[in-house]
PyMOL commands that place a pseudoatom at each C-alpha (Angstrom):
pseudoatom trace, name=CA, resn=UNK, resi=1, chain=A, elem=C, hetatm=0, pos=[134.517, 120.064, 35.184]
pseudoatom trace, name=CA, resn=UNK, resi=2, chain=A, elem=C, hetatm=0, pos=[135.060, 121.888, 38.284]
pseudoatom trace, name=CA, resn=UNK, resi=3, chain=A, elem=C, hetatm=0, pos=[136.302, 119.940, 41.116]
pseudoatom trace, name=CA, resn=UNK, resi=4, chain=A, elem=C, hetatm=0, pos=[134.147, 119.903, 44.134]
pseudoatom trace, name=CA, resn=UNK, resi=5, chain=A, elem=C, hetatm=0, pos=[135.868, 120.074, 47.332]
pseudoatom trace, name=CA, resn=UNK, resi=6, chain=A, elem=C, hetatm=0, pos=[134.272, 118.378, 50.174]
pseudoatom trace, name=CA, resn=UNK, resi=7, chain=A, elem=C, hetatm=0, pos=[134.981, 119.517, 53.600]
pseudoatom trace, name=CA, resn=UNK, resi=8, chain=A, elem=C, hetatm=0, pos=[134.413, 117.223, 56.439]
pseudoatom trace, name=CA, resn=UNK, resi=9, chain=A, elem=C, hetatm=0, pos=[133.740, 118.605, 59.859]
pseudoatom trace, name=CA, resn=UNK, resi=10, chain=A, elem=C, hetatm=0, pos=[136.645, 118.303, 62.132]
pseudoatom trace, name=CA, resn=UNK, resi=11, chain=A, elem=C, hetatm=0, pos=[136.194, 115.478, 64.513]
pseudoatom trace, name=CA, resn=UNK, resi=12, chain=A, elem=C, hetatm=0, pos=[136.563, 116.514, 68.059]
pseudoatom trace, name=CA, resn=UNK, resi=13, chain=A, elem=C, hetatm=0, pos=[137.867, 113.842, 70.298]
pseudoatom trace, name=CA, resn=UNK, resi=14, chain=A, elem=C, hetatm=0, pos=[135.399, 113.076, 73.083]
pseudoatom trace, name=CA, resn=UNK, resi=15, chain=A, elem=C, hetatm=0, pos=[136.518, 113.996, 76.455]
pseudoatom trace, name=CA, resn=UNK, resi=16, chain=A, elem=C, hetatm=0, pos=[136.059, 111.671, 79.385]
pseudoatom trace, name=CA, resn=UNK, resi=17, chain=A, elem=C, hetatm=0, pos=[133.565, 114.098, 80.981]
pseudoatom trace, name=CA, resn=UNK, resi=18, chain=A, elem=C, hetatm=0, pos=[131.363, 114.177, 77.867]
pseudoatom trace, name=CA, resn=UNK, resi=19, chain=A, elem=C, hetatm=0, pos=[130.532, 110.524, 77.887]
pseudoatom trace, name=CA, resn=UNK, resi=20, chain=A, elem=C, hetatm=0, pos=[126.849, 109.624, 77.997]
pseudoatom trace, name=CA, resn=UNK, resi=21, chain=A, elem=C, hetatm=0, pos=[124.626, 106.601, 78.089]
pseudoatom trace, name=CA, resn=UNK, resi=22, chain=A, elem=C, hetatm=0, pos=[123.467, 104.972, 74.908]
pseudoatom trace, name=CA, resn=UNK, resi=23, chain=A, elem=C, hetatm=0, pos=[119.822, 104.276, 74.299]
pseudoatom trace, name=CA, resn=UNK, resi=24, chain=A, elem=C, hetatm=0, pos=[120.404, 100.543, 74.729]
pseudoatom trace, name=CA, resn=UNK, resi=25, chain=A, elem=C, hetatm=0, pos=[122.062, 101.062, 78.111]
pseudoatom trace, name=CA, resn=UNK, resi=26, chain=A, elem=C, hetatm=0, pos=[119.161, 103.209, 79.278]
pseudoatom trace, name=CA, resn=UNK, resi=27, chain=A, elem=C, hetatm=0, pos=[116.620, 100.613, 78.117]
pseudoatom trace, name=CA, resn=UNK, resi=28, chain=A, elem=C, hetatm=0, pos=[118.485, 97.862, 79.968]
pseudoatom trace, name=CA, resn=UNK, resi=29, chain=A, elem=C, hetatm=0, pos=[118.480, 99.903, 83.190]
pseudoatom trace, name=CA, resn=UNK, resi=30, chain=A, elem=C, hetatm=0, pos=[114.766, 100.723, 82.832]
pseudoatom trace, name=CA, resn=UNK, resi=31, chain=A, elem=C, hetatm=0, pos=[113.991, 97.037, 82.214]
pseudoatom trace, name=CA, resn=UNK, resi=32, chain=A, elem=C, hetatm=0, pos=[115.941, 95.973, 85.301]
pseudoatom trace, name=CA, resn=UNK, resi=33, chain=A, elem=C, hetatm=0, pos=[114.154, 98.585, 87.436]
pseudoatom trace, name=CA, resn=UNK, resi=34, chain=A, elem=C, hetatm=0, pos=[110.814, 97.382, 86.053]
pseudoatom trace, name=CA, resn=UNK, resi=35, chain=A, elem=C, hetatm=0, pos=[111.608, 93.768, 86.925]
pseudoatom trace, name=CA, resn=UNK, resi=36, chain=A, elem=C, hetatm=0, pos=[112.675, 94.699, 90.445]
pseudoatom trace, name=CA, resn=UNK, resi=37, chain=A, elem=C, hetatm=0, pos=[109.493, 96.731, 90.998]
pseudoatom trace, name=CA, resn=UNK, resi=38, chain=A, elem=C, hetatm=0, pos=[107.417, 93.873, 89.607]
pseudoatom trace, name=CA, resn=UNK, resi=39, chain=A, elem=C, hetatm=0, pos=[108.926, 91.463, 92.102]
pseudoatom trace, name=CA, resn=UNK, resi=40, chain=A, elem=C, hetatm=0, pos=[109.179, 93.721, 95.150]
pseudoatom trace, name=CA, resn=UNK, resi=41, chain=A, elem=C, hetatm=0, pos=[106.182, 96.012, 94.604]
pseudoatom trace, name=CA, resn=UNK, resi=42, chain=A, elem=C, hetatm=0, pos=[103.483, 93.503, 95.615]
pseudoatom trace, name=CA, resn=UNK, resi=43, chain=A, elem=C, hetatm=0, pos=[105.366, 92.658, 98.812]
pseudoatom trace, name=CA, resn=UNK, resi=44, chain=A, elem=C, hetatm=0, pos=[105.638, 96.327, 99.758]
pseudoatom trace, name=CA, resn=UNK, resi=45, chain=A, elem=C, hetatm=0, pos=[101.918, 96.824, 99.140]
pseudoatom trace, name=CA, resn=UNK, resi=46, chain=A, elem=C, hetatm=0, pos=[101.165, 93.735, 101.233]
pseudoatom trace, name=CA, resn=UNK, resi=47, chain=A, elem=C, hetatm=0, pos=[103.252, 95.100, 104.116]
pseudoatom trace, name=CA, resn=UNK, resi=48, chain=A, elem=C, hetatm=0, pos=[101.400, 98.413, 103.894]
pseudoatom trace, name=CA, resn=UNK, resi=49, chain=A, elem=C, hetatm=0, pos=[98.000, 96.727, 104.067]
pseudoatom trace, name=CA, resn=UNK, resi=50, chain=A, elem=C, hetatm=0, pos=[99.179, 94.520, 106.949]
pseudoatom trace, name=CA, resn=UNK, resi=51, chain=A, elem=C, hetatm=0, pos=[100.382, 97.585, 108.831]
pseudoatom trace, name=CA, resn=UNK, resi=52, chain=A, elem=C, hetatm=0, pos=[96.947, 99.196, 108.485]
pseudoatom trace, name=CA, resn=UNK, resi=53, chain=A, elem=C, hetatm=0, pos=[95.357, 96.046, 109.897]
pseudoatom trace, name=CA, resn=UNK, resi=54, chain=A, elem=C, hetatm=0, pos=[97.816, 96.041, 112.809]
pseudoatom trace, name=CA, resn=UNK, resi=55, chain=A, elem=C, hetatm=0, pos=[97.140, 99.736, 113.455]
pseudoatom trace, name=CA, resn=UNK, resi=56, chain=A, elem=C, hetatm=0, pos=[93.396, 99.019, 113.564]
pseudoatom trace, name=CA, resn=UNK, resi=57, chain=A, elem=C, hetatm=0, pos=[93.925, 96.180, 116.063]
pseudoatom trace, name=CA, resn=UNK, resi=58, chain=A, elem=C, hetatm=0, pos=[96.005, 98.477, 118.283]
pseudoatom trace, name=CA, resn=UNK, resi=59, chain=A, elem=C, hetatm=0, pos=[93.283, 101.129, 118.180]
pseudoatom trace, name=CA, resn=UNK, resi=60, chain=A, elem=C, hetatm=0, pos=[90.674, 98.515, 119.069]
pseudoatom trace, name=CA, resn=UNK, resi=61, chain=A, elem=C, hetatm=0, pos=[92.728, 97.503, 122.113]
pseudoatom trace, name=CA, resn=UNK, resi=62, chain=A, elem=C, hetatm=0, pos=[93.000, 101.163, 123.104]
pseudoatom trace, name=CA, resn=UNK, resi=63, chain=A, elem=C, hetatm=0, pos=[89.213, 101.490, 122.866]
pseudoatom trace, name=CA, resn=UNK, resi=64, chain=A, elem=C, hetatm=0, pos=[88.821, 98.384, 125.007]
pseudoatom trace, name=CA, resn=UNK, resi=65, chain=A, elem=C, hetatm=0, pos=[91.001, 99.874, 127.756]
pseudoatom trace, name=CA, resn=UNK, resi=66, chain=A, elem=C, hetatm=0, pos=[89.126, 103.170, 127.576]
pseudoatom trace, name=CA, resn=UNK, resi=67, chain=A, elem=C, hetatm=0, pos=[85.793, 101.330, 127.760]
pseudoatom trace, name=CA, resn=UNK, resi=68, chain=A, elem=C, hetatm=0, pos=[86.964, 99.492, 130.882]
pseudoatom trace, name=CA, resn=UNK, resi=69, chain=A, elem=C, hetatm=0, pos=[87.859, 102.831, 132.506]
pseudoatom trace, name=CA, resn=UNK, resi=70, chain=A, elem=C, hetatm=0, pos=[84.424, 104.148, 131.531]
pseudoatom trace, name=CA, resn=UNK, resi=71, chain=A, elem=C, hetatm=0, pos=[82.858, 101.070, 133.129]
pseudoatom trace, name=CA, resn=UNK, resi=72, chain=A, elem=C, hetatm=0, pos=[84.816, 101.540, 136.354]
pseudoatom trace, name=CA, resn=UNK, resi=73, chain=A, elem=C, hetatm=0, pos=[83.662, 105.169, 136.630]
pseudoatom trace, name=CA, resn=UNK, resi=74, chain=A, elem=C, hetatm=0, pos=[80.073, 104.855, 135.434]
pseudoatom trace, name=CA, resn=UNK, resi=75, chain=A, elem=C, hetatm=0, pos=[79.183, 101.266, 136.341]
pseudoatom trace, name=CA, resn=UNK, resi=76, chain=A, elem=C, hetatm=0, pos=[78.217, 100.247, 132.822]
pseudoatom trace, name=CA, resn=UNK, resi=77, chain=A, elem=C, hetatm=0, pos=[79.543, 100.290, 129.282]
pseudoatom trace, name=CA, resn=UNK, resi=78, chain=A, elem=C, hetatm=0, pos=[78.219, 102.900, 126.847]
pseudoatom trace, name=CA, resn=UNK, resi=79, chain=A, elem=C, hetatm=0, pos=[75.059, 101.880, 125.036]
pseudoatom trace, name=CA, resn=UNK, resi=80, chain=A, elem=C, hetatm=0, pos=[75.108, 101.322, 121.294]
pseudoatom trace, name=CA, resn=UNK, resi=81, chain=A, elem=C, hetatm=0, pos=[73.383, 104.681, 120.817]
pseudoatom trace, name=CA, resn=UNK, resi=82, chain=A, elem=C, hetatm=0, pos=[75.991, 106.464, 122.974]
pseudoatom trace, name=CA, resn=UNK, resi=83, chain=A, elem=C, hetatm=0, pos=[78.727, 104.668, 121.080]
pseudoatom trace, name=CA, resn=UNK, resi=84, chain=A, elem=C, hetatm=0, pos=[82.419, 105.365, 121.300]
pseudoatom trace, name=CA, resn=UNK, resi=85, chain=A, elem=C, hetatm=0, pos=[81.630, 109.087, 121.464]
pseudoatom trace, name=CA, resn=UNK, resi=86, chain=A, elem=C, hetatm=0, pos=[80.837, 108.495, 125.167]
pseudoatom trace, name=CA, resn=UNK, resi=87, chain=A, elem=C, hetatm=0, pos=[84.573, 108.005, 125.659]
pseudoatom trace, name=CA, resn=UNK, resi=88, chain=A, elem=C, hetatm=0, pos=[85.295, 111.516, 124.380]
pseudoatom trace, name=CA, resn=UNK, resi=89, chain=A, elem=C, hetatm=0, pos=[82.272, 113.542, 125.532]
pseudoatom trace, name=CA, resn=UNK, resi=90, chain=A, elem=C, hetatm=0, pos=[80.130, 113.184, 128.637]
pseudoatom trace, name=CA, resn=UNK, resi=91, chain=A, elem=C, hetatm=0, pos=[76.785, 111.554, 127.843]
pseudoatom trace, name=CA, resn=UNK, resi=92, chain=A, elem=C, hetatm=0, pos=[73.778, 113.372, 129.284]
pseudoatom trace, name=CA, resn=UNK, resi=93, chain=A, elem=C, hetatm=0, pos=[72.973, 112.474, 132.879]
pseudoatom trace, name=CA, resn=UNK, resi=94, chain=A, elem=C, hetatm=0, pos=[76.255, 110.781, 133.807]
pseudoatom trace, name=CA, resn=UNK, resi=95, chain=A, elem=C, hetatm=0, pos=[77.668, 112.545, 136.862]
pseudoatom trace, name=CA, resn=UNK, resi=96, chain=A, elem=C, hetatm=0, pos=[80.376, 109.946, 137.550]
pseudoatom trace, name=CA, resn=UNK, resi=97, chain=A, elem=C, hetatm=0, pos=[81.917, 110.291, 134.072]
pseudoatom trace, name=CA, resn=UNK, resi=98, chain=A, elem=C, hetatm=0, pos=[85.595, 111.256, 134.496]
pseudoatom trace, name=CA, resn=UNK, resi=99, chain=A, elem=C, hetatm=0, pos=[86.648, 111.418, 130.854]
pseudoatom trace, name=CA, resn=UNK, resi=100, chain=A, elem=C, hetatm=0, pos=[87.657, 111.991, 128.252]
pseudoatom trace, name=CA, resn=UNK, resi=101, chain=A, elem=C, hetatm=0, pos=[88.997, 108.467, 128.157]
pseudoatom trace, name=CA, resn=UNK, resi=102, chain=A, elem=C, hetatm=0, pos=[90.691, 108.862, 124.766]
pseudoatom trace, name=CA, resn=UNK, resi=103, chain=A, elem=C, hetatm=0, pos=[93.765, 110.944, 124.017]
pseudoatom trace, name=CA, resn=UNK, resi=104, chain=A, elem=C, hetatm=0, pos=[92.875, 114.103, 122.188]
pseudoatom trace, name=CA, resn=UNK, resi=105, chain=A, elem=C, hetatm=0, pos=[89.283, 113.971, 123.377]
pseudoatom trace, name=CA, resn=UNK, resi=106, chain=A, elem=C, hetatm=0, pos=[88.038, 112.625, 120.041]
pseudoatom trace, name=CA, resn=UNK, resi=107, chain=A, elem=C, hetatm=0, pos=[87.245, 109.205, 118.595]
pseudoatom trace, name=CA, resn=UNK, resi=108, chain=A, elem=C, hetatm=0, pos=[89.776, 108.448, 115.838]
pseudoatom trace, name=CA, resn=UNK, resi=109, chain=A, elem=C, hetatm=0, pos=[88.749, 106.895, 112.547]
pseudoatom trace, name=CA, resn=UNK, resi=110, chain=A, elem=C, hetatm=0, pos=[90.137, 103.567, 111.407]
pseudoatom trace, name=CA, resn=UNK, resi=111, chain=A, elem=C, hetatm=0, pos=[93.213, 103.467, 109.129]
pseudoatom trace, name=CA, resn=UNK, resi=112, chain=A, elem=C, hetatm=0, pos=[90.903, 103.502, 106.086]
pseudoatom trace, name=CA, resn=UNK, resi=113, chain=A, elem=C, hetatm=0, pos=[89.294, 106.745, 107.332]
pseudoatom trace, name=CA, resn=UNK, resi=114, chain=A, elem=C, hetatm=0, pos=[85.976, 105.139, 108.299]
pseudoatom trace, name=CA, resn=UNK, resi=115, chain=A, elem=C, hetatm=0, pos=[84.240, 105.209, 111.666]
pseudoatom trace, name=CA, resn=UNK, resi=116, chain=A, elem=C, hetatm=0, pos=[84.589, 102.209, 113.960]
pseudoatom trace, name=CA, resn=UNK, resi=117, chain=A, elem=C, hetatm=0, pos=[81.402, 100.290, 114.748]
pseudoatom trace, name=CA, resn=UNK, resi=118, chain=A, elem=C, hetatm=0, pos=[80.471, 99.825, 118.420]
pseudoatom trace, name=CA, resn=UNK, resi=119, chain=A, elem=C, hetatm=0, pos=[77.759, 97.490, 119.682]
pseudoatom trace, name=CA, resn=UNK, resi=120, chain=A, elem=C, hetatm=0, pos=[76.685, 96.896, 123.268]
pseudoatom trace, name=CA, resn=UNK, resi=121, chain=A, elem=C, hetatm=0, pos=[75.911, 94.242, 124.200]
pseudoatom trace, name=CA, resn=UNK, resi=122, chain=A, elem=C, hetatm=0, pos=[78.130, 92.527, 121.682]
pseudoatom trace, name=CA, resn=UNK, resi=123, chain=A, elem=C, hetatm=0, pos=[78.078, 89.105, 120.095]
pseudoatom trace, name=CA, resn=UNK, resi=124, chain=A, elem=C, hetatm=0, pos=[81.410, 88.236, 121.758]
pseudoatom trace, name=CA, resn=UNK, resi=125, chain=A, elem=C, hetatm=0, pos=[81.047, 89.877, 125.168]
pseudoatom trace, name=CA, resn=UNK, resi=126, chain=A, elem=C, hetatm=0, pos=[79.669, 93.009, 126.799]
pseudoatom trace, name=CA, resn=UNK, resi=127, chain=A, elem=C, hetatm=0, pos=[80.637, 95.017, 123.688]
pseudoatom trace, name=CA, resn=UNK, resi=128, chain=A, elem=C, hetatm=0, pos=[82.015, 94.575, 120.180]
pseudoatom trace, name=CA, resn=UNK, resi=129, chain=A, elem=C, hetatm=0, pos=[84.140, 97.096, 118.343]
pseudoatom trace, name=CA, resn=UNK, resi=130, chain=A, elem=C, hetatm=0, pos=[84.946, 96.560, 114.690]
pseudoatom trace, name=CA, resn=UNK, resi=131, chain=A, elem=C, hetatm=0, pos=[86.366, 98.074, 111.550]
pseudoatom trace, name=CA, resn=UNK, resi=132, chain=A, elem=C, hetatm=0, pos=[85.011, 96.963, 108.207]
pseudoatom trace, name=CA, resn=UNK, resi=133, chain=A, elem=C, hetatm=0, pos=[88.546, 96.893, 106.764]
pseudoatom trace, name=CA, resn=UNK, resi=134, chain=A, elem=C, hetatm=0, pos=[89.795, 98.167, 103.434]
pseudoatom trace, name=CA, resn=UNK, resi=135, chain=A, elem=C, hetatm=0, pos=[86.493, 97.782, 101.571]
pseudoatom trace, name=CA, resn=UNK, resi=136, chain=A, elem=C, hetatm=0, pos=[84.415, 99.562, 104.227]
pseudoatom trace, name=CA, resn=UNK, resi=137, chain=A, elem=C, hetatm=0, pos=[81.705, 96.889, 104.030]
pseudoatom trace, name=CA, resn=UNK, resi=138, chain=A, elem=C, hetatm=0, pos=[80.693, 94.121, 106.383]
pseudoatom trace, name=CA, resn=UNK, resi=139, chain=A, elem=C, hetatm=0, pos=[82.339, 90.780, 105.654]
pseudoatom trace, name=CA, resn=UNK, resi=140, chain=A, elem=C, hetatm=0, pos=[85.169, 90.296, 103.217]
pseudoatom trace, name=CA, resn=UNK, resi=141, chain=A, elem=C, hetatm=0, pos=[88.441, 88.426, 103.075]
pseudoatom trace, name=CA, resn=UNK, resi=142, chain=A, elem=C, hetatm=0, pos=[92.099, 89.384, 103.056]
pseudoatom trace, name=CA, resn=UNK, resi=143, chain=A, elem=C, hetatm=0, pos=[92.637, 93.120, 103.447]
pseudoatom trace, name=CA, resn=UNK, resi=144, chain=A, elem=C, hetatm=0, pos=[88.887, 93.633, 103.096]
pseudoatom trace, name=CA, resn=UNK, resi=145, chain=A, elem=C, hetatm=0, pos=[88.148, 91.388, 106.103]
pseudoatom trace, name=CA, resn=UNK, resi=146, chain=A, elem=C, hetatm=0, pos=[86.476, 92.886, 109.153]
pseudoatom trace, name=CA, resn=UNK, resi=147, chain=A, elem=C, hetatm=0, pos=[88.688, 93.504, 112.167]
pseudoatom trace, name=CA, resn=UNK, resi=148, chain=A, elem=C, hetatm=0, pos=[86.689, 92.672, 115.276]
pseudoatom trace, name=CA, resn=UNK, resi=149, chain=A, elem=C, hetatm=0, pos=[87.450, 93.137, 118.941]
pseudoatom trace, name=CA, resn=UNK, resi=150, chain=A, elem=C, hetatm=0, pos=[84.988, 91.084, 120.919]
pseudoatom trace, name=CA, resn=UNK, resi=151, chain=A, elem=C, hetatm=0, pos=[86.172, 91.126, 124.451]
pseudoatom trace, name=CA, resn=UNK, resi=152, chain=A, elem=C, hetatm=0, pos=[85.655, 88.098, 126.631]
pseudoatom trace, name=CA, resn=UNK, resi=153, chain=A, elem=C, hetatm=0, pos=[87.275, 89.743, 129.636]
pseudoatom trace, name=CA, resn=UNK, resi=154, chain=A, elem=C, hetatm=0, pos=[86.210, 93.138, 130.793]
pseudoatom trace, name=CA, resn=UNK, resi=155, chain=A, elem=C, hetatm=0, pos=[86.193, 95.291, 133.894]
pseudoatom trace, name=CA, resn=UNK, resi=156, chain=A, elem=C, hetatm=0, pos=[83.278, 93.346, 135.281]
pseudoatom trace, name=CA, resn=UNK, resi=157, chain=A, elem=C, hetatm=0, pos=[84.981, 89.996, 134.628]
pseudoatom trace, name=CA, resn=UNK, resi=158, chain=A, elem=C, hetatm=0, pos=[82.702, 88.712, 131.871]
for i in range(1, 158): cmd.bond("trace and resi %d" % i, "trace and resi %d" % (i + 1))
show_as sticks, trace
zoom trace
């Protein structure tokens, strides 16, 4: 019988720079990252939705100030049909209008990219301004709740 010679590949010693991660180590790291995201992710999303609500409230206050300036110049608040657009563009027949009363000369949309709703007279004062929130529909709770600015004090002291 002929003898078979087996050759084994020469083992190269691993260098320090050639080290890698094992599959188990990678799975452990991915699991830890997943757990952290599972715990922290909802809080981050909650902060983001709260910041949109706060931004909407700030815009509503800005509208209120602009509406008071409009009132001081014109002697009345814009009608519901004139809406918030009366703060950016002169309504027909108003010679005492000294606007635009909003920066940029345009009415911004709410943080959810929907138009604000303006009513005059309002349920809470001479005007109401509101955003329908995240769901874009009247009513709702949580992040979908309406954000309403009903002013009790205005330029005419009501």
